[in-house]
C-alpha positions as CSV (number, residue, x, y, z in Angstrom):
1,M,0.2,-20.0,-8.7
2,S,-0.1,-23.2,-6.7
3,D,-2.6,-26.0,-6.8
4,D,-3.1,-25.2,-3.1
5,L,-5.1,-22.0,-3.8
6,V,-8.2,-22.6,-1.7
7,A,-9.9,-19.2,-1.4
8,K,-9.9,-15.7,-2.9
9,W,-11.7,-12.6,-1.9
10,D,-12.1,-9.1,-3.5
11,V,-12.1,-6.3,-1.0
12,A,-13.0,-2.7,-1.9
13,L,-11.2,-0.2,0.4
14,P,-11.2,3.6,0.0
15,D,-7.6,3.5,-1.5
16,G,-8.5,0.8,-4.0
17,K,-9.5,-2.7,-4.7
18,Y,-7.6,-5.7,-3.3
19,R,-7.6,-9.3,-4.3
20,I,-6.7,-11.6,-1.4
21,E,-5.6,-15.1,-2.2
22,F,-5.0,-17.9,0.3
23,E,-3.1,-21.1,-0.3
24,H,-3.4,-24.0,2.2
25,G,-1.3,-27.2,1.7
26,T,-3.5,-29.7,3.5
27,T,-0.7,-32.3,3.6
28,S,2.1,-30.0,4.7
29,G,0.1,-27.3,6.5
30,R,1.8,-24.6,4.3
31,R,0.0,-21.3,4.3
32,V,0.5,-18.5,1.8
33,I,-1.4,-15.1,1.6
34,R,-1.1,-12.9,-1.4
35,V,-2.6,-9.4,-1.8
36,N,-2.8,-8.2,-5.5
37,N,-0.4,-11.0,-6.5
38,K,2.2,-10.0,-3.9
39,E,3.1,-12.6,-1.3
40,I,2.7,-11.0,2.1
41,M,2.9,-14.1,4.3
42,R,4.3,-17.7,4.0
43,Q,4.5,-20.4,6.6
44,N,5.9,-23.8,5.6
45,W,5.4,-27.1,7.5
46,M,2.8,-26.3,10.0
47,F,1.6,-29.2,12.0
48,K,-1.7,-27.6,13.0
49,L,-3.9,-27.6,9.9
50,V,-6.7,-25.4,11.4
51,G,-6.4,-22.0,13.0
52,Q,-6.2,-18.3,11.9
53,E,-3.8,-16.0,10.0
54,N,-3.8,-12.3,10.8
55,F,-2.6,-9.6,8.5
56,S,-3.2,-5.9,7.7
57,I,-3.7,-3.7,4.6
58,G,-3.1,-0.2,5.7
59,K,-5.2,0.4,8.9
60,N,-7.5,-2.5,8.1
61,K,-7.2,-5.8,10.0
62,F,-7.8,-9.1,8.3
63,V,-8.2,-12.6,9.7
64,I,-8.4,-15.8,7.6
65,S,-9.9,-18.7,9.6
66,I,-9.3,-22.3,8.7
67,D,-11.9,-24.6,10.1
68,S,-12.2,-28.4,9.8
69,A,-15.4,-29.4,7.8
70,S,-16.0,-33.1,7.3
71,G,-13.3,-35.7,6.8
72,F,-10.2,-34.0,5.4
73,T,-11.9,-31.0,4.0
74,Y,-11.6,-27.4,5.3
75,E,-13.7,-24.2,5.3
76,Y,-12.1,-20.8,4.9
77,S,-13.5,-17.5,5.9
78,L,-12.3,-13.9,6.0
79,E,-13.0,-11.2,8.6
80,V,-12.3,-7.6,7.9
81,N,-12.1,-5.2,10.9
82,G,-14.0,-7.7,13.0
83,K,-16.8,-8.2,10.5
84,S,-17.5,-11.2,8.3
85,Y,-16.5,-10.7,4.6
86,E,-20.1,-10.6,3.6
87,K,-21.1,-8.0,6.2
88,F,-18.0,-5.9,5.4
89,C,-18.7,-5.9,1.7
90,E,-22.4,-4.9,2.3
91,N,-21.2,-2.1,4.6
92,Q,-18.6,-0.9,2.1
93,S,-21.1,-0.7,-0.7
94,K,-23.1,1.7,1.5
95,I,-20.2,4.0,2.4
96,L,-18.1,4.0,-0.8
97,Q,-18.9,5.3,-4.3
98,S,-16.4,4.6,-7.1
99,W,-16.0,5.6,-10.7
100,T,-13.5,4.4,-13.3
101,F,-12.6,6.6,-16.2
102,I,-9.8,7.6,-18.6
103,V,-8.0,11.0,-18.9
104,G,-5.3,11.4,-21.4
105,N,-4.9,7.7,-22.1
106,K,-4.5,6.9,-18.4
107,D,-6.9,4.9,-16.3
108,Y,-8.2,6.4,-13.1
109,R,-10.3,5.1,-10.2
110,L,-11.9,7.8,-8.0
111,T,-13.5,6.6,-4.7
112,L,-15.7,8.8,-2.5
113,E,-16.0,7.9,1.2
114,K,-19.5,9.0,1.8
115,N,-19.2,9.2,5.6
116,T,-16.2,11.5,5.5
117,M,-16.5,13.0,2.0
118,D,-12.8,12.1,1.4
119,L,-11.8,11.4,-2.2
120,W,-9.2,8.8,-3.2
121,L,-7.7,8.9,-6.7
122,N,-5.8,5.7,-7.7
123,G,-5.1,5.0,-4.0
124,E,-4.0,8.5,-3.0
125,R,-6.1,10.8,-1.0
126,L,-7.0,14.0,-2.8
127,E,-6.7,17.3,-1.1
128,A,-10.0,18.8,-2.2
129,E,-12.5,20.6,-0.1
130,P,-16.3,20.5,-0.9
131,E,-18.0,23.9,-1.3
132,F,-21.6,24.5,-0.7
133,I,-23.8,25.1,-3.7
134,E,-27.6,25.3,-4.1
135,N,-29.1,21.9,-2.9
136,G,-25.7,20.3,-2.0
137,T,-21.9,20.4,-2.4
138,E,-19.4,20.5,-5.2
139,T,-15.8,19.3,-4.8
140,K,-13.5,20.5,-7.7
141,F,-10.1,19.1,-8.6
142,D,-7.9,18.7,-11.7
143,I,-6.4,15.6,-13.2
144,D,-3.7,16.4,-15.8
145,R,-5.2,19.8,-16.4
146,T,-8.7,18.3,-16.9
147,Q,-11.4,19.8,-14.8
148,C,-13.3,17.3,-12.6
149,K,-15.9,17.7,-9.9
150,V,-18.0,15.6,-7.6
151,I,-21.5,17.0,-7.0
152,T,-23.5,15.8,-4.0
153,V,-27.2,16.6,-3.7
154,S,-30.2,15.3,-1.8
155,S,-32.2,12.6,-3.6
156,G,-35.4,14.1,-2.2
157,H,-36.1,10.8,-0.5
158,R,-35.1,10.1,3.1
159,R,-34.4,6.4,2.5
160,S,-32.0,6.9,-0.4
161,G,-30.3,10.0,1.1
162,L,-27.7,11.7,-1.0
163,V,-26.8,11.3,-4.7
164,H,-23.2,11.6,-5.9
165,A,-22.2,12.4,-9.4
166,L,-18.7,12.7,-11.0
167,I,-18.3,15.2,-13.8
168,V,-15.1,15.0,-15.9
169,N,-14.7,17.5,-18.8
170,D,-18.4,18.5,-18.5
171,R,-19.4,14.8,-18.9
172,E,-21.0,12.7,-16.2
173,I,-19.2,9.4,-15.5
174,S,-21.3,6.3,-14.5
175,P,-20.5,4.7,-11.2
176,A,-18.3,1.6,-11.2
177,A,-19.6,-1.8,-9.9
178,H,-17.9,-2.7,-6.6
């Protein structure tokens, strides 16, 4: 890691969490973008110190903007799919529900896309269809021969909408913090 690390953002997408790091050499103009510690872009010796860097993670489009602040200081901002980082994170917290848990000594992260009801397990989309039950739906699947299900029911309140619960081996798993 370089002394030129000037910004980092954590982004939750349906297929997992991503840490985006941006290095900016203000004397050389060098720019480096890393996603989950993997370098995805490097430009050395750029004469223009302000501007934008565009990149993608899957189908998601990202823009890092470098703007001059006062003197020789700079401000860095991230846009995701045309939204500010803050607005995107606020929106993601409304449309994604995640759980982390262990089955057979292995860590798992399950993410539910509330708007499509798609399930993602450790970054891979699960092929599981919800079935209607009394008051909601139930989506069953197995992980290493362990029975799991996501139950979706009405909260009974229009403002809070639906409630989602993950059951693994007949035990409810608490939601993960985004």
